[in-house]
C-alpha positions as CSV (number, residue, x, y, z in Angstrom):
1,M,4.7,32.7,-20.9
2,G,5.6,34.2,-17.4
3,E,8.4,32.7,-15.3
4,Q,9.7,29.3,-16.3
5,P,12.4,27.0,-14.7
6,I,15.4,26.6,-17.1
7,F,17.8,24.5,-14.9
8,S,17.4,22.5,-11.7
9,T,19.7,20.6,-9.4
10,R,19.7,19.3,-5.8
11,A,21.8,20.7,-2.9
12,H,21.9,21.5,0.8
13,V,21.0,25.2,1.4
14,F,22.8,27.4,3.9
15,Q,22.7,31.1,4.8
16,I,25.3,33.2,6.6
17,D,24.5,33.9,10.3
18,P,23.3,37.5,10.4
19,N,24.8,38.0,13.8
20,T,28.3,36.7,13.4
21,K,28.6,37.0,9.6
22,K,30.9,34.0,9.8
23,N,29.0,30.8,10.6
24,W,26.7,29.0,8.2
25,V,23.1,28.2,9.3
26,P,21.4,25.3,7.4
27,T,18.0,26.3,6.1
28,S,17.0,22.8,4.8
29,K,17.2,19.5,6.8
30,H,18.0,17.6,3.6
31,A,18.9,18.2,-0.1
32,V,16.3,20.3,-1.9
33,T,15.7,21.3,-5.5
34,V,17.4,24.6,-6.5
35,S,16.3,26.0,-9.8
36,Y,17.1,28.9,-12.1
37,F,13.9,30.7,-13.3
38,Y,13.6,33.1,-16.3
39,D,10.9,35.8,-16.4
40,S,10.5,36.6,-20.1
41,T,8.1,39.5,-19.2
42,R,10.7,41.4,-17.1
43,N,13.7,39.8,-18.7
44,V,15.0,38.7,-15.2
45,Y,16.8,35.6,-14.0
46,R,16.2,34.3,-10.4
47,I,17.4,31.4,-8.2
48,I,14.6,29.9,-6.3
49,S,14.4,27.0,-3.8
50,L,11.4,25.7,-1.8
51,D,11.5,23.6,1.3
52,G,7.9,22.4,1.3
53,S,5.9,25.6,0.8
54,K,8.6,27.8,2.3
55,A,10.9,29.8,0.0
56,I,14.4,29.4,1.4
57,I,16.1,31.1,-1.7
58,N,14.7,33.9,-3.7
59,S,17.6,35.7,-5.3
60,T,17.6,37.8,-8.4
61,I,20.8,37.5,-10.5
62,T,22.5,40.9,-11.2
63,P,25.6,41.6,-13.3
64,N,27.7,42.4,-10.2
65,M,27.1,39.1,-8.5
66,T,29.8,36.5,-8.2
67,F,29.5,32.8,-7.5
68,T,32.6,31.5,-5.6
69,K,33.7,27.9,-5.2
70,T,35.0,27.6,-1.6
71,S,35.7,23.8,-1.8
72,Q,35.2,20.9,-4.2
73,K,31.5,20.5,-3.3
74,F,30.5,24.0,-1.8
75,G,29.8,27.3,-3.4
76,Q,28.4,30.7,-2.3
77,W,27.2,34.1,-3.5
78,A,26.2,37.3,-1.9
79,D,22.8,38.9,-2.5
80,S,22.8,42.6,-1.5
81,R,19.1,43.0,-2.0
82,A,18.3,40.2,0.5
83,N,21.2,41.4,2.6
84,T,22.6,37.8,3.0
85,V,25.0,35.3,1.7
86,Y,23.7,32.0,0.3
87,G,25.7,28.7,0.4
88,L,25.0,25.5,-1.5
89,G,26.5,22.0,-0.6
90,F,26.4,19.6,-3.6
91,S,26.8,15.8,-3.7
92,S,29.6,16.0,-6.2
93,E,32.1,18.4,-7.8
94,H,30.4,17.9,-11.2
95,H,27.1,19.3,-9.9
96,L,28.9,22.3,-8.4
97,S,30.7,23.0,-11.6
98,K,27.5,22.8,-13.6
99,F,25.7,25.2,-11.3
100,A,28.6,27.6,-11.4
101,E,28.6,27.5,-15.3
102,K,24.9,28.2,-15.3
103,F,25.3,31.1,-12.8
104,Q,28.0,32.7,-15.0
105,E,25.9,32.2,-18.2
106,F,22.7,33.7,-16.7
107,K,24.7,36.5,-15.1
108,E,26.1,37.5,-18.5
109,A,22.6,37.2,-20.0
110,A,21.3,39.6,-17.2
111,R,24.1,42.0,-18.0
112,L,23.3,42.0,-21.8
113,A,19.6,42.5,-20.9
114,K,20.4,45.5,-18.7
115,E,22.5,47.0,-21.5
116,K,19.7,46.6,-24.0
117,S,17.2,48.1,-21.6
118,Q,19.5,51.1,-21.0
119,E,19.9,51.6,-24.8
120,K,16.2,51.5,-25.3
121,M,15.7,54.0,-22.5
122,E,18.3,56.3,-23.9
123,L,16.8,56.1,-27.4
124,T,13.4,56.8,-26.0
125,S,14.4,59.7,-23.7
126,T,16.5,61.5,-26.4
127,P,13.6,62.6,-28.6
128,S,11.6,63.8,-25.6
129,Q,14.6,65.9,-24.4
130,E,15.0,67.5,-27.9
131,S,11.3,68.3,-28.1
132,A,11.4,69.8,-24.6
133,G,13.9,72.4,-25.7
134,G,15.2,73.0,-22.2
135,D,11.7,73.8,-20.7
136,L,11.9,73.4,-16.9
137,Q,8.2,72.4,-16.6
138,S,8.3,69.5,-19.0
139,P,6.6,66.4,-17.6
140,L,8.3,63.1,-16.9
141,T,8.3,60.4,-19.6
142,P,7.6,56.8,-18.7
143,E,11.2,56.0,-19.6
144,S,12.5,58.4,-17.0
145,I,10.2,57.0,-14.4
146,N,11.2,53.4,-14.9
147,G,14.9,54.1,-15.4
148,T,17.6,53.8,-12.7
149,D,19.4,56.7,-10.9
150,D,22.4,56.3,-13.2
151,E,20.1,56.7,-16.3
152,R,18.4,59.8,-14.9
153,T,21.6,61.6,-14.0
154,P,22.5,62.5,-17.7
155,D,18.9,64.0,-18.1
156,V,19.5,66.3,-15.2
157,T,22.8,67.5,-16.7
158,Q,21.2,68.1,-20.1
159,N,18.3,70.0,-18.6
160,S,20.7,72.1,-16.5
161,E,22.9,73.1,-19.4
162,P,20.2,75.0,-21.3
163,R,19.4,76.9,-18.1
164,T,22.9,78.2,-17.7
165,E,23.2,79.1,-21.4
166,P,21.0,82.2,-21.2
167,T,23.2,83.6,-18.4
168,Q,26.4,83.0,-20.5
169,N,24.8,84.6,-23.6
170,A,23.6,87.6,-21.6
171,L,27.1,88.4,-20.5
172,P,27.8,90.7,-23.5
173,F,24.9,92.9,-22.4
174,S,25.5,95.3,-19.6
175,H,23.3,93.8,-16.8
176,S,23.9,94.7,-13.3
177,A,24.9,92.4,-10.5
178,G,21.4,92.6,-9.0
179,D,19.8,91.4,-12.2
180,R,22.1,88.4,-12.4
181,T,21.3,87.5,-8.8
182,Q,17.6,87.8,-9.4
183,G,17.9,85.6,-12.5
184,L,19.7,82.9,-10.6
185,S,17.0,83.1,-7.9
186,H,14.3,82.6,-10.5
187,A,16.3,79.7,-12.0
188,S,16.7,78.0,-8.6
189,S,12.9,78.5,-7.9
190,A,12.1,77.0,-11.3
191,I,14.4,74.0,-10.6
192,S,12.7,73.4,-7.3
193,K,9.3,73.5,-8.8
194,H,10.4,71.2,-11.5
195,W,11.7,68.6,-9.0
196,E,8.6,69.0,-6.9
197,A,6.5,68.3,-10.0
198,E,8.6,65.2,-10.8
199,L,8.2,64.0,-7.1
200,A,4.5,64.5,-7.3
201,T,4.4,62.6,-10.6
202,L,6.5,59.8,-9.2
203,K,4.1,59.6,-6.2
204,G,1.1,59.5,-8.5
205,N,2.8,56.8,-10.6
206,N,3.6,54.8,-7.5
207,A,0.0,55.0,-6.3
208,K,-1.2,53.9,-9.8
209,L,1.3,51.0,-9.8
210,T,0.2,49.9,-6.3
211,A,-3.5,50.0,-7.4
212,A,-2.6,48.1,-10.5
213,L,-0.7,45.5,-8.4
214,L,-3.7,45.1,-6.1
215,E,-6.0,44.8,-9.0
216,S,-3.7,42.2,-10.7
217,T,-3.6,40.2,-7.4
218,A,-7.4,40.2,-7.3
219,N,-7.5,39.2,-11.0
220,V,-5.1,36.4,-10.3
221,K,-7.3,35.1,-7.5
222,Q,-10.4,35.4,-9.7
223,W,-8.6,33.6,-12.6
224,K,-7.5,30.8,-10.3
225,Q,-11.1,30.3,-9.2
226,Q,-12.2,30.4,-12.8
227,L,-9.5,27.9,-13.7
228,A,-10.5,25.6,-10.9
229,A,-14.1,25.8,-12.1
230,Y,-13.1,25.1,-15.7
231,Q,-11.0,22.1,-14.6
232,E,-13.9,20.7,-12.6
233,E,-16.2,21.2,-15.6
234,A,-13.7,19.6,-17.9
235,E,-13.3,16.6,-15.6
236,R,-17.1,16.2,-15.4
237,L,-17.4,16.4,-19.2
238,H,-14.5,13.9,-19.6
239,K,-16.3,11.5,-17.3
240,R,-19.5,12.0,-19.3
241,V,-17.8,11.4,-22.6
242,T,-16.2,8.2,-21.2
243,E,-19.6,6.9,-20.0
244,L,-21.1,7.6,-23.4
245,E,-18.2,5.9,-25.2
246,C,-18.6,2.9,-22.9
247,V,-22.4,2.7,-23.7
248,S,-21.9,3.1,-27.4
249,S,-19.0,0.6,-27.7
250,Q,-20.2,-2.0,-25.3
251,A,-20.1,-4.8,-27.8
252,N,-16.6,-3.8,-28.9
253,A,-15.6,-3.7,-25.3
254,V,-16.9,-7.2,-24.7
255,H,-15.1,-8.5,-27.7
256,T,-11.9,-6.6,-26.7
257,H,-12.3,-7.9,-23.2
258,K,-12.7,-11.5,-24.5
259,T,-9.6,-11.1,-26.7
260,E,-7.7,-9.7,-23.8
261,L,-8.8,-12.6,-21.6
262,N,-7.7,-15.1,-24.3
263,Q,-4.4,-13.4,-24.5
264,T,-4.1,-13.4,-20.7
265,I,-5.0,-17.1,-20.6
266,Q,-2.4,-17.9,-23.2
267,E,0.2,-15.8,-21.4
268,L,-0.7,-17.6,-18.2
269,E,-0.4,-21.0,-19.9
270,E,3.0,-20.0,-21.2
271,T,4.0,-18.8,-17.8
272,L,2.8,-22.0,-16.2
273,K,4.8,-24.0,-18.7
274,V,7.9,-22.0,-18.0
275,K,7.3,-22.5,-14.2
276,E,6.9,-26.2,-14.7
277,E,10.1,-26.4,-16.6
278,E,11.8,-24.4,-13.8
279,I,10.3,-26.8,-11.2
280,E,11.7,-29.8,-13.1
281,R,15.1,-28.1,-13.3
282,L,14.9,-27.3,-9.6
283,K,14.0,-31.0,-8.9
284,Q,17.0,-32.2,-10.8
285,E,19.2,-29.7,-9.0
286,I,17.8,-31.0,-5.7
287,D,18.5,-34.7,-6.7
288,N,22.0,-33.7,-7.7
289,A,22.4,-31.9,-4.4
290,R,21.2,-35.0,-2.6
291,E,23.7,-37.2,-4.5
292,L,26.4,-34.8,-3.7
293,Q,25.4,-34.9,0.0
294,E,25.4,-38.7,0.0
295,Q,28.9,-38.6,-1.6
296,R,30.0,-36.1,0.9
297,D,28.7,-38.2,3.8
298,S,30.4,-41.4,2.4
299,L,33.7,-39.6,2.0
300,T,33.4,-38.2,5.5
301,Q,32.8,-41.7,6.8
302,K,35.8,-43.1,4.9
303,L,37.9,-40.2,6.1
304,Q,36.9,-41.0,9.7
305,E,37.9,-44.7,9.1
306,V,41.2,-43.7,7.6
307,E,41.8,-41.4,10.6
308,I,41.1,-44.3,13.0
309,R,43.4,-46.6,11.0
310,N,46.0,-43.9,11.0
311,K,45.7,-43.6,14.8
312,D,46.1,-47.5,15.1
313,L,49.1,-47.4,12.8
314,E,50.6,-44.6,14.8
315,G,50.2,-46.7,18.0
316,Q,51.8,-49.7,16.3
317,L,54.6,-47.5,15.1
318,T,55.2,-46.2,18.6
319,D,55.2,-49.7,20.0
320,L,57.7,-50.8,17.3
321,E,59.9,-47.9,18.0
322,Q,59.8,-48.7,21.7
323,R,60.7,-52.4,21.0
324,L,63.5,-51.3,18.6
325,E,64.9,-49.0,21.3
326,K,64.7,-51.8,23.8
327,S,66.4,-54.3,21.5
328,Q,69.1,-51.8,20.7
329,N,69.7,-51.3,24.4
330,E,69.8,-55.1,24.9
331,Q,72.3,-55.4,22.1
332,E,74.4,-52.7,23.5
333,A,74.4,-54.5,26.9
334,F,75.3,-57.8,25.2
335,R,78.2,-56.2,23.4
336,N,79.5,-54.7,26.7
337,N,79.3,-58.1,28.4
338,L,81.0,-59.8,25.5
339,K,83.7,-57.3,25.5
340,T,84.2,-57.8,29.2
341,L,84.3,-61.6,28.7
342,L,86.9,-61.2,26.0
343,E,89.1,-59.1,28.2
344,I,88.8,-61.8,31.0
345,L,89.6,-64.5,28.5
346,D,92.6,-62.6,27.2
347,G,93.9,-62.4,30.8
348,K,93.4,-66.1,31.4
349,I,95.1,-66.9,28.1
350,F,98.1,-64.7,29.1
351,E,98.3,-66.5,32.5
352,L,98.2,-69.9,30.8
353,T,100.9,-68.8,28.4
354,E,103.1,-67.8,31.3
355,L,102.3,-71.0,33.1
356,R,103.3,-73.0,30.0
357,D,106.5,-71.1,29.7
358,N,107.4,-71.7,33.3
359,L,106.6,-75.4,33.0
360,A,108.8,-75.6,30.0
361,K,111.7,-73.9,31.8
362,L,111.2,-76.4,34.7
363,L,111.4,-79.3,32.3
364,E,114.6,-77.9,30.7
365,C,116.2,-77.4,34.1
366,S,115.4,-80.9,35.3
């Protein structure tokens, strides 16, 4: 099946500045699609993102990678193979959490795949080591070529142990110091020849792999050309089949077209009826709106008349208040005058009383 996408999301992509190793440098002007890919052939998980035709992320997930959430919407991970640190800015915390869960899931899957691969290599390399019997000139197996340095280290130890055993078993025999030195020299020479042979074999395998890769690239280009030719031929045949079907089923097409036209006319009539009902409803709403407008105008006019009357009444009320105030002032003045008149009258009455008393005394004296 090759490499297939298994999870995708959208995010803004950043890379750490290679000079400062502190600042983030945006590699996309806007949010782009970031996808997890799985290569079933090599059993490898990768994170890939394209900005147009440019790959801005191409990171293979390894068991020692760690995805770190630095904020609610931002996360990062370091890729030692690409010698950089990638950063992703998401639109929400949910998208960040989902991406982190997938990263952990595929990281664990990559770890399990590596362990299974190592177990297969160990199982395959063990029979070859036993059949070699400690021979220094034994050729490399394909498993030892494809394995990692950690996997080849035990093979070196196992191959070196049989070499040291003859020297230890020969100790009971009375060999001289010169014989032992010569044996060690021969062993060192044999080891050097062995590693030279392995190096030559690795170089040969590397050349074969390079040639196979070039051949595969050429085959891929050829297959793409063949695929394009097949697609053009299939499209041409499809058009031809369509034309033949049109010719053979012309009558049915006409009948079908007529039926479709009748259905379309019926649908249009129903639509027209609905539109007419809607127009009538709109006319009624317009009439109601006009009546409401007339009522509003009438109420506005009445309100203006009431306001004018209110102003007139306010003027009359002001005039009455002024008259009342004037009348009150006049009454106050009349009261003051009457009071003064009463005081004068009281004085006159008192004088008349005294005059009467004096006249009475004069009458009595006379």
